[in-house]
N, C-alpha and C positions, 0 to 999 in steps of 0.2 A: 205140169203146164198150169199156168195161172188161169183161173176162170172167173175173174171178177166181173166181166161184162155179162149182160143179160141177153146177149145176141151172139150170132155166129161171129167167130174171130178168125183172124188170119194166121196161117202157118206158112212160113217161107221155106223153100227148098233151095239150098245154095247151088248156083249153076257151076258148070265145070270151068274152073279158072286155074291155069297151070301154076301161076305164081301165088304162093301162100300169102305174102304181104298184100298183094293186090286184092286177093279174095277177101282178106280181113277188112281192108279199107272200103271195098265196095259194099260189103254186108253192113259194116258199121255206119256208113253214110245212109244206106237204105233204111236202117232201123231208126234214124232220126225222123222218119216220116210219120211215126205214130204207133198205135197199138199193134203189137205182134205177140201172139201167145207163145209160139215156139219156132225154132229154126232147125231144120233137119239137114245134116251134112253127109251126103253120099261120098263113097270112096272113089268113084269114077276111074277104076283101074289103076290108081296109084298104088305103089308098094306100101307096106305098113309104115316104113320109116317116114316116107314123104307124107303119107296121110296123117301120121301123128303130128308132124310139124304143122300141117294145115289146122288140125284140130286144136293144138295148143295155142295157136294164134287166134283162131276164131271163137273158141268157147268163151274166153273172158269178155270179148267184144259183145257177144250175144247176151251173156248174163248181165253185163253192165247196163244193157238197154232194157233189162227187166223181162227178157224172154228166156224160155228154157232151151238149152242147147242139147239136141239129140243127135247121136252119132249112128249112122246106118250100118248095121250088120258087123260091127267090130267092137266087141266088148272090151278087149284089151286096150285099144286106143281110147275108148270112152272112159275107162278107168284112169288111164294115165293122164288124160287131158282134163280130168275132173268135170266131165260133162254131166248134165242133169239126167240123161237117159239114153236109151237105146231104141232105135227104130229097126224092127226086124222085117225085111221084105221077103224073106223066104217062107217056107211052109209052116204048117201048124206045129209040127214037132219042134222046129227051131224056136218058134215063139214060146211054146210051152216051157222049153228048157231055159230060155232067157228069163221068163217070168219067175220060174222057180228059183233061179240063181240070184237074181238081181232086185226083185221087188221085196221090200219097199225102199231099199236104199236108192234105187233109180226108178225113173219112169220107164216102163217098157210097153211098147205098143207096136202095131204093124198090121199086116194083112195082105192087101191085094186080093181080096175075095172076089171070086169069079161069079158066084151065085149065092142065093140065100142059104143053101145047105152048107156051103163052104164058110160063109160068114158066121153061121151059128156054131160051127166047129171051132172057129177062131174065138168066138165069144166064150165058149166053154172053158178055155184056159185062163179066163179072167185077166186079159191085158188091161192096161190103163186106157187104151183107146184102140179103135179099129180103123184101118185106113182102106178106103175104097179107091182103087186106081193104082197106077204105078208112079214112082217118083219122077220118071221121065215121060209120063203119059200125056203131057200137055202138047199134043201134036196138031190140034185144031183150035180155032178161036174159042169154041164153046167147050164146056165140060162134056165128057162122054155120057150119053144118055143112060147107059146101063149103070154107071156109077151114081148118077143122080137118082135113079129109081131105087137102087139098093140103099143109098143113104137115107132117102125119104122113108122107106120101109123100116130100116133099122132104128132111126130116130123116133119113130112113132111107137116102137115096140120095146126097145132094149135100153137099159139105163147106162150101159158103157158108152162113153162119148165116141163120136166118130169124126173122121176127117175125110172129106171128098176132094179129090184132085180137080182143080179148075182147068181152064183152057189158057190159051195164049193171049186172050183178050181180058183185060182187067175187069170188064163188066161181067164176065162169067162168074165172079165171086157172088154177085147179088142173086144170080140164078141158083147157085149152089145153096146160098143162105135160105132161099125161099122153100127149100125142101124140109127145113127144120133141123138140119144138122148143126153140130156145135162148132165145127171148124172147116175152113176152106183152105186148101194148099195151093199156093201159086209159085211158079218158078219163072218161066219165060215172060209171063205177063208183067212181072216186076223188073226182071233183070235184063231184058232184051237190050235196053239202052240204060246202062248203069247210072248215067248222069240224071236220068229221070226217075230212078227207083224210089227215092224218098217222096217225091211228088205223087207218084202212083199210089204208094201206100197211104198217103194222106187222103187222096181222092177215094180210094176203095173204102177206107174207114168212114169217110163222110157218107158215102152211098149206103154202107151197111147201117150206119146210125139212122139214116132216113128210111130205108126200105126193108131191112131184115126183120123177120118176126121176133118178138120178144119171148124169152123162156119164162115159164112159170117157176116159182120157187119150189 
């Protein structure tokens, strides 16, 4: 994940779109809106063959836009599609195994930590980032208060970067950024109306430029 910005940056989660070409087009159009650090591609119940087809179309589109392409929970597809990394949404053991196998060739991160103790267990395996929330956890306009609190605590204490899942309202990104975390993940907030996705990314980046706290070197 590129970290050239000195403030919280966007991470996108690809929504569930059955047609691979349409998914690649929608994501490609969205990425024209401005700065995105990385894009996470979940499998959404597709079989491995179909998922690989999605990944092979999406990964180059994401990389051409200057973002890191991360495949959720499928190292074989990540390797075949030449993705930049793996997002592990499972338990600490699964994350530890992925870190051991694939770092530093690939970015490996993940989490869905439920509490501070769980978060510290995840941190012990030294992933490239920790994720607070679920990839499909954007069920309300605002980010989940527990994830905000965990992100704020983590960012104030631990050097490993973290991503906090935002809500369905694009303005939730600024609230996440205010906690001091490095990344905010958005899915529905950006992709609910694909025609507006690039505009929303531009707006969110402008708001983060204006309101997000700046990191010290």
